[in-house]
C-alpha positions, 0 to 999 in steps of 0.5 A, spaced: 453 364 782 458 365 776 455 363 770 460 357 770 459 354 777 452 354 775 453 350 769 457 346 772 452 346 778 447 344 773 451 338 770 452 335 776 445 334 778 443 332 771 449 326 772 446 325 779 439 325 777 441 320 770 445 314 775 439 314 780 433 314 775 438 308 772 437 304 778 444 307 782 443 307 790 444 315 792 450 314 794 453 311 788 449 316 784 453 322 788 460 318 787 458 318 779 457 324 779 464 327 783 460 330 789 458 329 796 453 326 799 453 333 804 452 337 799 446 333 794 442 335 801 444 341 801 442 342 794 435 339 796 434 344 802 436 350 797 433 347 790 425 345 791 426 344 784 431 340 784 429 336 791 422 335 787 426 332 781 428 327 787 422 324 790 419 323 784 424 319 781 424 315 789 416 314 788 418 311 781 422 306 784 416 305 790 411 304 784 416 299 780 417 295 787 409 295 788 409 293 781 412 287 782 409 285 789 403 285 785 406 280 781 408 276 785 403 275 789 398 274 783 401 272 777 407 267 781 402 266 787 407 268 791 403 266 798 409 272 802 407 277 796 400 275 797 400 276 805 404 282 805 400 286 801 394 285 804 397 286 810 399 293 808 393 294 803 387 292 807 390 292 814 383 293 817 381 285 815 387 282 815 392 284 821 395 280 826 393 284 831 387 287 833 387 293 837 382 293 843 381 300 849 377 300 854 375 305 859 376 303 865 372 305 872 374 305 879 380 303 881 386 298 879 388 292 884 395 288 884 394 281 885 397 277 890 401 274 886 404 280 882 405 284 888 409 278 889 412 278 884 414 286 884 415 285 891 421 279 889 423 283 883 424 290 887 428 286 891 433 283 886 435 290 883 436 293 890 441 288 892 444 288 886 445 296 885 448 295 892 454 291 890 455 296 884 456 301 889 460 297 894 465 296 889 
């Protein structure tokens, strides 16, 4: 890549990263730098340091949101934020669902009522397929 082109690309990357750091969306940062999103993604694949810088900015944003969520949960007593925080940070204690598995041995049989329902569903599905085929 010629020197002039290298300088231009470096400047575009700097503008993009500055916009991203200041809170612009990925798309807006691309627009601000005058570059297409696909070019940024190509540069990310080709330039590990550039990709690392973008990931650093994104991680910092995530941390800001986590901090804001925590402050809402603790200082503002936002119950929704408290529940969200607990369900995501203490899943073993605050999950809505509990996973339970058990190994079954032997044959599993269907009750007569369930078998009748399954037969009825199959019958309806077969009739609908035949109707559709006849059209």
